[in-house]
PAPARO-511763 format. One line per 8 residues: their letters; for each residue y, z, x of C-alpha. Coordinates in Angstrom, 3 decimals, decimal comma. Each point is the difference from the previous one (the first is absolute). Last residue first. Layout:
BEGIN
a	Y:Z:X  ...
//
This chain:
BEGIN
xxxxxxxx	-82,599:-37,338:-156,667  -1,537:3,441:-0,622  -2,835:-0,511:2,497  2,524:-0,702:2,766  1,862:3,263:-0,673  -3,270:1,990:0,023  -0,943:-1,268:3,471  3,603:0,303:1,176
xxxxxxxx	-0,051:3,730:-0,787  3,453:0,897:-1,248  3,501:0,916:1,138  3,014:-0,995:-2,080  3,175:0,612:1,972  3,143:0,275:-2,132  3,290:-0,386:1,817  2,899:1,643:-1,766
xxxxxxxx	3,278:-1,520:-1,136  2,523:2,531:-1,200  1,888:0,549:-3,253  2,066:3,190:-0,020  -0,212:2,533:-2,831  -1,505:2,647:2,272  -2,701:-2,484:1,037  -0,584:-3,113:-2,097
xxxxxxxx	-2,720:-2,379:1,213  -0,206:-3,762:0,498  -3,340:-1,015:1,512  -0,699:-2,401:2,847  -3,439:-1,169:1,106  -2,466:0,566:2,828  -3,770:-0,654:-0,260  -2,150:2,024:2,409
xxxxxxxx	-3,688:-0,821:0,506  -2,523:2,612:1,018  -3,652:-0,480:0,906  -2,218:2,655:-1,605  -3,527:0,015:1,447  -0,478:3,780:0,249  0,838:-0,012:3,722  3,290:-1,802:-0,830
xxxxxxxx	1,348:2,802:-2,224  1,490:2,430:2,531  1,048:-2,627:2,549  1,791:-1,942:-2,717  1,750:3,226:-0,971  1,577:0,153:3,480  1,388:-3,539:-0,328  1,240:0,754:-3,519
xxxxxxxx	1,682:3,193:1,232  1,779:-1,875:2,801  1,232:-2,536:-2,555  1,253:2,788:-2,275  1,834:1,823:2,800  1,773:-3,209:1,065  0,915:-0,836:-3,602  1,536:3,453:-0,410
xxxxxxxx	2,082:-0,447:3,130  1,116:-3,488:-1,036  1,297:1,021:-3,391  -1,409:0,627:-3,460  -3,763:0,278:-0,346  -2,527:-0,216:-2,847  -3,738:-0,018:0,735  -2,433:-1,406:-2,549
xxxxxxxx	-3,679:0,924:0,215  -3,221:-1,874:-0,709  -3,746:0,586:-0,435  0,402:3,005:-2,313  -1,910:2,869:1,636  -0,661:-1,362:3,485  3,440:-1,597:0,189  1,653:3,176:-1,329
xxxxxxxx	-1,656:2,129:2,676  0,740:-2,446:2,813  3,666:-0,260:-0,994  0,345:3,790:-0,252  -1,567:0,457:3,427  2,271:-2,682:1,433  3,049:1,751:-1,500  -0,962:3,199:1,821
xxxxxxxx	-0,578:-1,847:3,274  3,271:-1,928:-0,359  2,133:3,144:-0,480  2,777:-0,728:-2,482  3,557:0,550:1,296  1,010:-3,681:-0,310  -1,106:0,190:-3,616  -3,184:-1,076:-1,760
xxxxxx	-0,504:-0,108:-3,775  -3,602:-0,393:-1,128  -0,751:-1,888:-3,215  -3,584:0,069:-1,355  -1,572:-3,361:-0,797  -0,791:-0,890:-3,596
//
């Protein structure tokens, strides 16, 4: 099971990228949950940075977006869920 990271518009892309790279190396996949354009922007930047961190070790990232309904403070919201994994492992699973 992939670990879930929540990214906000105030998240620092370099810090998130380090977390992404660490989880990818440990578990092979990570899920990133965002709500809003600013959070999505930070998450995409972090994924691009993380790719640079893991590429030298042969990990080639693929990002699969989807929607997820979540409840925050009693209010239902639609989040974007970004599943990030090594394309080499993803292909071998299918």
